[in-house]
C-alpha atoms as a printed R data frame, in Angstrom:
    type eleno elety resid chain resno      x       y       z
1   ATOM     1    CA   UNK     A     1 58.418 153.937  53.157
2   ATOM     2    CA   UNK     A     2 60.983 154.973  55.782
3   ATOM     3    CA   UNK     A     3 61.885 153.565  59.140
4   ATOM     4    CA   UNK     A     4 60.926 155.575  62.210
5   ATOM     5    CA   UNK     A     5 64.436 156.862  62.883
6   ATOM     6    CA   UNK     A     6 65.011 157.762  59.240
7   ATOM     7    CA   UNK     A     7 61.948 159.990  59.441
8   ATOM     8    CA   UNK     A     8 63.258 161.492  62.685
9   ATOM     9    CA   UNK     A     9 66.591 162.295  61.047
10  ATOM    10    CA   UNK     A    10 64.734 164.371  58.492
11  ATOM    11    CA   UNK     A    11 63.659 166.629  61.381
12  ATOM    12    CA   UNK     A    12 60.025 166.606  60.283
13  ATOM    13    CA   UNK     A    13 58.112 167.882  63.297
14  ATOM    14    CA   UNK     A    14 55.720 165.550  65.093
15  ATOM    15    CA   UNK     A    15 52.132 166.852  65.070
16  ATOM    16    CA   UNK     A    16 49.942 167.751  68.020
17  ATOM    17    CA   UNK     A    17 47.052 165.435  67.340
18  ATOM    18    CA   UNK     A    18 43.558 166.766  66.844
19  ATOM    19    CA   UNK     A    19 42.206 163.765  68.779
20  ATOM    20    CA   UNK     A    20 40.116 164.662  71.814
21  ATOM    21    CA   UNK     A    21 42.007 162.190  74.002
22  ATOM    22    CA   UNK     A    22 45.434 163.864  73.688
23  ATOM    23    CA   UNK     A    23 47.113 160.852  75.292
24  ATOM    24    CA   UNK     A    24 50.896 160.819  75.824
25  ATOM    25    CA   UNK     A    25 50.823 157.488  73.988
26  ATOM    26    CA   UNK     A    26 50.332 159.550  70.801
27  ATOM    27    CA   UNK     A    27 53.612 161.407  71.333
28  ATOM    28    CA   UNK     A    28 56.944 161.167  69.550
29  ATOM    29    CA   UNK     A    29 58.695 160.076  72.751
30  ATOM    30    CA   UNK     A    30 56.313 157.141  73.117
31  ATOM    31    CA   UNK     A    31 56.695 155.865  69.583
32  ATOM    32    CA   UNK     A    32 60.428 156.428  69.412
33  ATOM    33    CA   UNK     A    33 60.756 154.272  72.555
34  ATOM    34    CA   UNK     A    34 58.470 151.656  70.954
35  ATOM    35    CA   UNK     A    35 60.659 151.654  67.861
36  ATOM    36    CA   UNK     A    36 63.796 151.285  69.961
37  ATOM    37    CA   UNK     A    37 62.547 148.572  72.316
38  ATOM    38    CA   UNK     A    38 59.640 146.705  70.722
39  ATOM    39    CA   UNK     A    39 59.996 146.780  66.923
40  ATOM    40    CA   UNK     A    40 62.885 145.727  64.730
41  ATOM    41    CA   UNK     A    41 63.924 147.934  61.828
42  ATOM    42    CA   UNK     A    42 62.164 145.562  59.431
43  ATOM    43    CA   UNK     A    43 58.932 145.746  61.414
44  ATOM    44    CA   UNK     A    44 58.736 149.553  61.585
45  ATOM    45    CA   UNK     A    45 56.303 150.822  58.971
46  ATOM    46    CA   UNK     A    46 55.453 154.487  59.421
47  ATOM    47    CA   UNK     A    47 52.823 155.956  57.108
48  ATOM    48    CA   UNK     A    48 52.631 159.730  56.958
49  ATOM    49    CA   UNK     A    49 51.222 162.808  55.273
50  ATOM    50    CA   UNK     A    50 53.665 165.720  55.288
51  ATOM    51    CA   UNK     A    51 53.587 169.386  54.398
52  ATOM    52    CA   UNK     A    52 55.364 172.586  55.417
53  ATOM    53    CA   UNK     A    53 58.249 170.604  56.936
54  ATOM    54    CA   UNK     A    54 56.048 168.784  59.418
55  ATOM    55    CA   UNK     A    55 53.785 165.782  59.706
56  ATOM    56    CA   UNK     A    56 50.192 166.643  58.940
57  ATOM    57    CA   UNK     A    57 49.199 163.107  59.898
58  ATOM    58    CA   UNK     A    58 51.066 159.980  60.893
59  ATOM    59    CA   UNK     A    59 50.318 156.327  61.550
60  ATOM    60    CA   UNK     A    60 53.249 154.772  63.477
61  ATOM    61    CA   UNK     A    61 52.611 151.227  62.313
62  ATOM    62    CA   UNK     A    62 54.556 147.998  62.484
63  ATOM    63    CA   UNK     A    63 54.313 144.780  60.497
64  ATOM    64    CA   UNK     A    64 53.519 141.663  62.537
65  ATOM    65    CA   UNK     A    65 53.340 138.122  61.194
66  ATOM    66    CA   UNK     A    66 50.294 136.232  62.492
67  ATOM    67    CA   UNK     A    67 50.055 132.615  61.409
68  ATOM    68    CA   UNK     A    68 52.176 133.432  58.392
69  ATOM    69    CA   UNK     A    69 50.150 136.491  57.326
70  ATOM    70    CA   UNK     A    70 51.642 140.012  57.486
71  ATOM    71    CA   UNK     A    71 49.417 142.457  59.398
72  ATOM    72    CA   UNK     A    72 49.693 146.186  60.056
73  ATOM    73    CA   UNK     A    73 49.077 147.447  63.592
74  ATOM    74    CA   UNK     A    74 49.949 150.476  65.710
75  ATOM    75    CA   UNK     A    75 53.339 150.192  67.408
76  ATOM    76    CA   UNK     A    76 53.262 149.098  71.032
77  ATOM    77    CA   UNK     A    77 49.520 148.570  71.481
78  ATOM    78    CA   UNK     A    78 49.758 144.769  71.676
79  ATOM    79    CA   UNK     A    79 52.627 144.879  74.173
80  ATOM    80    CA   UNK     A    80 51.598 147.857  76.327
81  ATOM    81    CA   UNK     A    81 47.763 147.724  76.143
82  ATOM    82    CA   UNK     A    82 47.496 151.508  76.252
83  ATOM    83    CA   UNK     A    83 45.479 153.750  73.901
84  ATOM    84    CA   UNK     A    84 46.755 153.909  70.345
85  ATOM    85    CA   UNK     A    85 45.644 156.091  67.516
86  ATOM    86    CA   UNK     A    86 46.114 157.798  64.210
87  ATOM    87    CA   UNK     A    87 47.745 161.169  64.748
88  ATOM    88    CA   UNK     A    88 46.456 164.026  62.634
89  ATOM    89    CA   UNK     A    89 46.205 167.789  62.617
90  ATOM    90    CA   UNK     A    90 43.026 168.201  60.548
91  ATOM    91    CA   UNK     A    91 40.301 166.076  58.879
92  ATOM    92    CA   UNK     A    92 41.758 166.363  55.368
93  ATOM    93    CA   UNK     A    93 45.145 165.093  56.531
94  ATOM    94    CA   UNK     A    94 43.402 162.239  58.356
95  ATOM    95    CA   UNK     A    95 41.523 161.237  55.195
96  ATOM    96    CA   UNK     A    96 44.753 161.224  53.203
97  ATOM    97    CA   UNK     A    97 46.425 159.139  55.908
98  ATOM    98    CA   UNK     A    98 43.629 156.548  55.922
99  ATOM    99    CA   UNK     A    99 43.823 156.268  52.133
100 ATOM   100    CA   UNK     A   100 47.584 155.680  52.369
101 ATOM   101    CA   UNK     A   101 47.112 152.908  54.928
102 ATOM   102    CA   UNK     A   102 44.458 151.219  52.803
103 ATOM   103    CA   UNK     A   103 46.680 151.382  49.698
104 ATOM   104    CA   UNK     A   104 49.108 149.089  51.526
105 ATOM   105    CA   UNK     A   105 46.628 146.263  50.850
106 ATOM   106    CA   UNK     A   106 47.388 144.468  54.107
107 ATOM   107    CA   UNK     A   107 45.045 143.230  56.841
108 ATOM   108    CA   UNK     A   108 45.129 145.926  59.500
109 ATOM   109    CA   UNK     A   109 44.324 146.145  63.197
110 ATOM   110    CA   UNK     A   110 43.969 149.625  64.704
111 ATOM   111    CA   UNK     A   111 43.431 149.895  68.446
112 ATOM   112    CA   UNK     A   112 42.769 150.978  71.127
113 ATOM   113    CA   UNK     A   113 41.088 153.899  69.348
114 ATOM   114    CA   UNK     A   114 38.826 156.318  71.250
115 ATOM   115    CA   UNK     A   115 35.377 155.284  70.036
116 ATOM   116    CA   UNK     A   116 34.215 158.859  69.405
117 ATOM   117    CA   UNK     A   117 37.392 159.965  67.608
118 ATOM   118    CA   UNK     A   118 37.109 161.166  64.017
119 ATOM   119    CA   UNK     A   119 39.718 158.581  62.969
120 ATOM   120    CA   UNK     A   120 37.222 155.755  63.589
121 ATOM   121    CA   UNK     A   121 34.579 157.234  61.291
122 ATOM   122    CA   UNK     A   122 37.102 158.253  58.642
123 ATOM   123    CA   UNK     A   123 38.900 154.901  58.407
124 ATOM   124    CA   UNK     A   124 35.697 152.872  58.445
125 ATOM   125    CA   UNK     A   125 34.027 154.936  55.716
126 ATOM   126    CA   UNK     A   126 36.969 154.456  53.375
127 ATOM   127    CA   UNK     A   127 37.739 150.848  54.354
128 ATOM   128    CA   UNK     A   128 34.194 149.559  53.725
129 ATOM   129    CA   UNK     A   129 34.671 150.279  50.022
130 ATOM   130    CA   UNK     A   130 37.747 148.054  49.928
131 ATOM   131    CA   UNK     A   131 37.152 145.227  52.364
132 ATOM   132    CA   UNK     A   132 35.486 143.803  55.460
133 ATOM   133    CA   UNK     A   133 35.605 145.981  58.592
134 ATOM   134    CA   UNK     A   134 34.960 144.696  62.107
135 ATOM   135    CA   UNK     A   135 34.654 146.703  65.334
136 ATOM   136    CA   UNK     A   136 35.742 145.125  68.615
137 ATOM   137    CA   UNK     A   137 34.782 146.843  71.860
138 ATOM   138    CA   UNK     A   138 37.718 147.224  74.259
139 ATOM   139    CA   UNK     A   139 37.790 147.775  77.998
140 ATOM   140    CA   UNK     A   140 37.561 151.395  79.087
141 ATOM   141    CA   UNK     A   141 40.259 153.621  80.541
142 ATOM   142    CA   UNK     A   142 39.214 155.387  83.779
143 ATOM   143    CA   UNK     A   143 39.965 158.995  84.655
144 ATOM   144    CA   UNK     A   144 39.115 161.391  87.461
145 ATOM   145    CA   UNK     A   145 37.909 164.783  86.298
146 ATOM   146    CA   UNK     A   146 39.275 167.621  88.403
147 ATOM   147    CA   UNK     A   147 36.453 170.139  88.539
148 ATOM   148    CA   UNK     A   148 36.235 170.858  92.263
149 ATOM   149    CA   UNK     A   149 38.509 171.229  95.291
150 ATOM   150    CA   UNK     A   150 40.310 168.279  96.846
151 ATOM   151    CA   UNK     A   151 38.255 168.743 100.011
152 ATOM   152    CA   UNK     A   152 35.013 168.391  98.053
153 ATOM   153    CA   UNK     A   153 36.271 165.344  96.151
154 ATOM   154    CA   UNK     A   154 37.605 163.744  99.337
155 ATOM   155    CA   UNK     A   155 34.197 164.277 100.944
156 ATOM   156    CA   UNK     A   156 32.541 162.474  98.025
157 ATOM   157    CA   UNK     A   157 34.357 159.249  98.963
158 ATOM   158    CA   UNK     A   158 32.568 156.843 101.265
159 ATOM   159    CA   UNK     A   159 33.146 157.453 104.960
160 ATOM   160    CA   UNK     A   160 34.542 153.930 105.192
161 ATOM   161    CA   UNK     A   161 37.240 154.696 102.588
162 ATOM   162    CA   UNK     A   162 38.216 157.914 104.334
163 ATOM   163    CA   UNK     A   163 38.471 156.081 107.635
164 ATOM   164    CA   UNK     A   164 40.475 153.246 106.030
165 ATOM   165    CA   UNK     A   165 42.999 155.756 104.730
166 ATOM   166    CA   UNK     A   166 43.422 157.555 108.051
167 ATOM   167    CA   UNK     A   167 43.682 154.282 109.973
168 ATOM   168    CA   UNK     A   168 46.266 152.871 107.558
169 ATOM   169    CA   UNK     A   169 48.375 156.030 107.841
170 ATOM   170    CA   UNK     A   170 48.308 155.962 111.651
171 ATOM   171    CA   UNK     A   171 49.272 152.293 111.737
172 ATOM   172    CA   UNK     A   172 52.093 152.768 109.254
173 ATOM   173    CA   UNK     A   173 53.381 155.764 111.223
174 ATOM   174    CA   UNK     A   174 53.697 153.449 114.229
175 ATOM   175    CA   UNK     A   175 56.314 151.501 112.227
176 ATOM   176    CA   UNK     A   176 58.578 154.445 111.461
177 ATOM   177    CA   UNK     A   177 58.828 157.786 109.710
178 ATOM   178    CA   UNK     A   178 56.387 158.049 106.794
179 ATOM   179    CA   UNK     A   179 57.136 160.412 103.909
180 ATOM   180    CA   UNK     A   180 55.772 161.082 100.432
181 ATOM   181    CA   UNK     A   181 58.053 162.162  97.586
182 ATOM   182    CA   UNK     A   182 56.565 163.558  94.368
183 ATOM   183    CA   UNK     A   183 59.612 164.177  92.273
184 ATOM   184    CA   UNK     A   184 60.640 165.091  88.714
185 ATOM   185    CA   UNK     A   185 64.038 163.416  88.339
186 ATOM   186    CA   UNK     A   186 66.733 164.755  86.050
187 ATOM   187    CA   UNK     A   187 69.038 162.429  84.149
188 ATOM   188    CA   UNK     A   188 71.550 162.236  87.013
189 ATOM   189    CA   UNK     A   189 68.839 161.083  89.425
190 ATOM   190    CA   UNK     A   190 66.859 158.908  87.048
191 ATOM   191    CA   UNK     A   191 68.601 155.520  86.937
192 ATOM   192    CA   UNK     A   192 68.787 154.774  90.694
193 ATOM   193    CA   UNK     A   193 65.186 155.924  91.131
194 ATOM   194    CA   UNK     A   194 63.984 153.701  88.280
195 ATOM   195    CA   UNK     A   195 65.844 150.695  89.705
196 ATOM   196    CA   UNK     A   196 64.164 151.331  93.062
197 ATOM   197    CA   UNK     A   197 60.746 151.806  91.415
198 ATOM   198    CA   UNK     A   198 61.057 148.673  89.265
199 ATOM   199    CA   UNK     A   199 62.058 146.644  92.346
200 ATOM   200    CA   UNK     A   200 58.950 147.794  94.230
201 ATOM   201    CA   UNK     A   201 56.706 147.187  91.191
202 ATOM   202    CA   UNK     A   202 57.977 143.588  91.204
203 ATOM   203    CA   UNK     A   203 57.661 142.974  94.956
204 ATOM   204    CA   UNK     A   204 54.136 141.517  94.833
205 ATOM   205    CA   UNK     A   205 51.901 139.352  92.634
206 ATOM   206    CA   UNK     A   206 53.360 140.960  89.490
207 ATOM   207    CA   UNK     A   207 56.708 139.405  90.309
208 ATOM   208    CA   UNK     A   208 55.174 135.991  90.962
209 ATOM   209    CA   UNK     A   209 53.323 135.863  87.655
210 ATOM   210    CA   UNK     A   210 56.229 137.421  85.709
211 ATOM   211    CA   UNK     A   211 54.258 140.454  84.533
212 ATOM   212    CA   UNK     A   212 56.460 143.043  86.283
213 ATOM   213    CA   UNK     A   213 58.777 145.288  84.276
214 ATOM   214    CA   UNK     A   214 61.860 143.556  85.671
215 ATOM   215    CA   UNK     A   215 60.507 140.187  84.487
216 ATOM   216    CA   UNK     A   216 60.018 141.242  80.857
217 ATOM   217    CA   UNK     A   217 63.163 142.537  79.119
218 ATOM   218    CA   UNK     A   218 61.246 144.181  76.269
219 ATOM   219    CA   UNK     A   219 59.109 146.179  78.717
220 ATOM   220    CA   UNK     A   220 62.158 147.213  80.706
221 ATOM   221    CA   UNK     A   221 63.839 148.448  77.526
222 ATOM   222    CA   UNK     A   222 60.725 150.393  76.562
223 ATOM   223    CA   UNK     A   223 60.053 152.055  79.909
224 ATOM   224    CA   UNK     A   224 63.735 152.837  80.494
225 ATOM   225    CA   UNK     A   225 63.936 154.518  77.087
226 ATOM   226    CA   UNK     A   226 60.587 156.305  77.455
227 ATOM   227    CA   UNK     A   227 61.219 157.578  80.972
228 ATOM   228    CA   UNK     A   228 64.640 158.834  79.913
229 ATOM   229    CA   UNK     A   229 63.010 160.904  77.162
230 ATOM   230    CA   UNK     A   230 60.393 162.245  79.591
231 ATOM   231    CA   UNK     A   231 63.082 163.146  82.111
232 ATOM   232    CA   UNK     A   232 64.832 165.246  79.472
233 ATOM   233    CA   UNK     A   233 61.679 167.331  79.078
234 ATOM   234    CA   UNK     A   234 60.836 167.429  82.810
235 ATOM   235    CA   UNK     A   235 57.536 165.575  82.338
236 ATOM   236    CA   UNK     A   236 58.336 162.364  84.226
237 ATOM   237    CA   UNK     A   237 56.957 162.238  87.772
238 ATOM   238    CA   UNK     A   238 57.917 159.543  90.275
239 ATOM   239    CA   UNK     A   239 55.606 159.545  93.276
240 ATOM   240    CA   UNK     A   240 56.612 157.327  96.175
241 ATOM   241    CA   UNK     A   241 55.539 156.432  99.686
242 ATOM   242    CA   UNK     A   242 58.512 155.796 101.962
243 ATOM   243    CA   UNK     A   243 59.002 154.301 105.397
244 ATOM   244    CA   UNK     A   244 62.220 155.408 107.091
245 ATOM   245    CA   UNK     A   245 63.456 156.422 103.648
246 ATOM   246    CA   UNK     A   246 62.702 153.066 101.967
247 ATOM   247    CA   UNK     A   247 60.293 153.106  99.014
248 ATOM   248    CA   UNK     A   248 57.289 150.869  99.727
249 ATOM   249    CA   UNK     A   249 54.867 152.105  97.039
250 ATOM   250    CA   UNK     A   250 55.422 153.886  93.743
251 ATOM   251    CA   UNK     A   251 53.587 155.530  90.865
252 ATOM   252    CA   UNK     A   252 55.266 156.399  87.564
253 ATOM   253    CA   UNK     A   253 53.433 159.245  85.844
254 ATOM   254    CA   UNK     A   254 53.738 161.584  82.892
255 ATOM   255    CA   UNK     A   255 52.451 165.165  82.772
256 ATOM   256    CA   UNK     A   256 50.743 165.832  79.445
257 ATOM   257    CA   UNK     A   257 47.962 168.184  78.304
258 ATOM   258    CA   UNK     A   258 47.539 169.529  81.846
259 ATOM   259    CA   UNK     A   259 46.817 166.022  83.140
260 ATOM   260    CA   UNK     A   260 48.756 163.451  85.122
261 ATOM   261    CA   UNK     A   261 48.725 160.000  83.539
262 ATOM   262    CA   UNK     A   262 49.657 156.942  85.613
263 ATOM   263    CA   UNK     A   263 51.716 154.489  83.580
264 ATOM   264    CA   UNK     A   264 52.804 152.048  86.287
265 ATOM   265    CA   UNK     A   265 52.024 151.456  89.956
266 ATOM   266    CA   UNK     A   266 53.473 149.069  92.497
267 ATOM   267    CA   UNK     A   267 53.875 148.324  96.175
268 ATOM   268    CA   UNK     A   268 56.023 146.127  98.398
269 ATOM   269    CA   UNK     A   269 53.688 143.437  99.699
270 ATOM   270    CA   UNK     A   270 55.668 143.127 102.936
271 ATOM   271    CA   UNK     A   271 53.690 146.217 103.935
272 ATOM   272    CA   UNK     A   272 50.402 145.178 102.331
273 ATOM   273    CA   UNK     A   273 48.384 145.277 105.561
274 ATOM   274    CA   UNK     A   274 48.992 149.035 105.665
275 ATOM   275    CA   UNK     A   275 47.560 149.537 102.137
276 ATOM   276    CA   UNK     A   276 50.590 151.492 100.837
277 ATOM   277    CA   UNK     A   277 49.209 151.716  97.292
278 ATOM   278    CA   UNK     A   278 45.953 153.242  98.513
279 ATOM   279    CA   UNK     A   279 47.832 155.675 100.739
280 ATOM   280    CA   UNK     A   280 50.017 156.830  97.871
281 ATOM   281    CA   UNK     A   281 46.999 157.232  95.597
282 ATOM   282    CA   UNK     A   282 45.421 159.609  98.128
283 ATOM   283    CA   UNK     A   283 48.605 161.660  98.293
284 ATOM   284    CA   UNK     A   284 49.276 161.866  94.540
285 ATOM   285    CA   UNK     A   285 45.664 162.576  93.696
286 ATOM   286    CA   UNK     A   286 45.426 165.349  96.282
287 ATOM   287    CA   UNK     A   287 48.538 166.943  94.750
288 ATOM   288    CA   UNK     A   288 46.918 166.839  91.287
289 ATOM   289    CA   UNK     A   289 43.851 168.610  92.710
290 ATOM   290    CA   UNK     A   290 46.019 171.207  94.459
291 ATOM   291    CA   UNK     A   291 47.776 171.922  91.151
292 ATOM   292    CA   UNK     A   292 44.360 172.435  89.501
293 ATOM   293    CA   UNK     A   293 45.047 170.014  86.667
294 ATOM   294    CA   UNK     A   294 42.279 169.101  84.223
295 ATOM   295    CA   UNK     A   295 42.160 165.398  85.083
296 ATOM   296    CA   UNK     A   296 43.977 162.463  86.626
297 ATOM   297    CA   UNK     A   297 44.230 159.662  84.072
298 ATOM   298    CA   UNK     A   298 44.499 156.087  85.368
299 ATOM   299    CA   UNK     A   299 45.120 154.517  81.934
300 ATOM   300    CA   UNK     A   300 45.178 150.710  81.706
301 ATOM   301    CA   UNK     A   301 41.720 149.184  82.104
302 ATOM   302    CA   UNK     A   302 38.930 149.426  84.640
303 ATOM   303    CA   UNK     A   303 39.672 147.241  87.664
304 ATOM   304    CA   UNK     A   304 37.803 146.701  90.916
305 ATOM   305    CA   UNK     A   305 40.180 148.797  93.056
306 ATOM   306    CA   UNK     A   306 39.460 151.849  90.893
307 ATOM   307    CA   UNK     A   307 35.826 151.839  92.027
308 ATOM   308    CA   UNK     A   308 37.024 153.344  95.313
309 ATOM   309    CA   UNK     A   309 37.423 156.596  93.400
310 ATOM   310    CA   UNK     A   310 34.475 158.352  91.698
311 ATOM   311    CA   UNK     A   311 35.561 158.493  88.054
312 ATOM   312    CA   UNK     A   312 34.558 158.630  84.411
313 ATOM   313    CA   UNK     A   313 35.668 156.345  81.580
314 ATOM   314    CA   UNK     A   314 37.139 156.761  78.122
315 ATOM   315    CA   UNK     A   315 35.685 154.174  75.716
316 ATOM   316    CA   UNK     A   316 37.775 152.418  73.069
317 ATOM   317    CA   UNK     A   317 37.336 150.143  70.093
318 ATOM   318    CA   UNK     A   318 39.674 148.186  67.826
319 ATOM   319    CA   UNK     A   319 39.111 148.225  64.075
320 ATOM   320    CA   UNK     A   320 40.030 145.045  62.210
321 ATOM   321    CA   UNK     A   321 40.195 145.367  58.429
322 ATOM   322    CA   UNK     A   322 40.434 142.562  55.860
323 ATOM   323    CA   UNK     A   323 41.013 143.906  52.315
324 ATOM   324    CA   UNK     A   324 39.351 142.240  49.362
325 ATOM   325    CA   UNK     A   325 42.564 140.661  48.066
326 ATOM   326    CA   UNK     A   326 44.516 137.462  48.631
327 ATOM   327    CA   UNK     A   327 46.208 138.837  51.756
328 ATOM   328    CA   UNK     A   328 42.938 139.921  53.295
329 ATOM   329    CA   UNK     A   329 40.978 136.810  52.412
330 ATOM   330    CA   UNK     A   330 43.827 134.597  53.633
331 ATOM   331    CA   UNK     A   331 43.945 136.476  56.934
332 ATOM   332    CA   UNK     A   332 40.156 136.264  57.290
333 ATOM   333    CA   UNK     A   333 40.212 132.511  56.663
334 ATOM   334    CA   UNK     A   334 43.009 131.959  59.201
335 ATOM   335    CA   UNK     A   335 41.269 134.082  61.846
336 ATOM   336    CA   UNK     A   336 37.894 132.405  61.290
337 ATOM   337    CA   UNK     A   337 39.455 128.931  61.447
338 ATOM   338    CA   UNK     A   338 41.296 129.855  64.644
339 ATOM   339    CA   UNK     A   339 38.087 131.110  66.297
340 ATOM   340    CA   UNK     A   340 36.222 127.975  65.232
341 ATOM   341    CA   UNK     A   341 38.916 125.676  66.617
342 ATOM   342    CA   UNK     A   342 38.886 127.600  69.904
343 ATOM   343    CA   UNK     A   343 35.103 127.228  70.183
344 ATOM   344    CA   UNK     A   344 35.260 123.526  69.381
345 ATOM   345    CA   UNK     A   345 37.981 123.102  71.967
346 ATOM   346    CA   UNK     A   346 35.886 124.856  74.602
347 ATOM   347    CA   UNK     A   347 32.913 122.632  73.788
348 ATOM   348    CA   UNK     A   348 35.116 119.559  74.149
349 ATOM   349    CA   UNK     A   349 36.373 120.720  77.525
350 ATOM   350    CA   UNK     A   350 32.825 121.343  78.700
351 ATOM   351    CA   UNK     A   351 31.723 117.869  77.638
352 ATOM   352    CA   UNK     A   352 34.619 116.218  79.437
353 ATOM   353    CA   UNK     A   353 33.857 118.073  82.646
354 ATOM   354    CA   UNK     A   354 30.119 117.317  82.599
């Protein structure tokens, strides 16, 4: 078992996954940033199937202690809440990978897996012979399919939304010069732009509840490392709405598989009455349509503001596996006891309030 960077030093090529989702969160850049920012060397636990000087399949796992029990899970999923998965080039390699994971004999949590991906069926079929397998339904990830012109899509929005956008733009223009910048920064431009973007992402409720990138050192390390890698390959896009040159809304995106994927959004709430986030979404989305991309991926989870935009949804599940051994039974007991105590606590709170 090698650490992530030891594998990288061997120059074994990262596979293009056979998964239908083709998310950038399956890429080498993503997991190398996770390894750098979110997982210690001792936690990194990559499982792989290799051949012909390349990975045929890989599970970029980490070991996490939960109530004293060592679990396996996909790097970064718990911290970033984005899709995770087993990366494989063909079904046979996937089967071999699942067998290797199961041989570890540890309780395992795999998520957020696309529910219709072959990895779900393959892991479950093998795991049921060795332990207890549970499926947990996760929230969906919305995306906008680009299969028409921007004019047609824009017309499909409610007349109220179209009017809201035009009114907000006119009102903001009364305050100064409005500009939109959709930019692929190189390394020389990257750091000042990221500092500006992180400041705007914090300048609202995210800053107050300490969920912004600037408020969480581990997230700042991850996104700084990841965006640096994307900048090297020209796939990082920073889209911003500016008033007299000052950034007041931002979107941080990655171009992957002929799609734009939004990783982070933010706006300066001093300008909230002009709906800067909505304005920027119109501008970035129209650019994606003009470029004739396949889709515009919103990532994250479905939230009420997304319902403005006609969209479809990727569905995900998490697989939780308890092997039939002392580790698995101990983990199952701890998890069951924890759930029971939570339920009893909720009942107690309800009784006190009644």
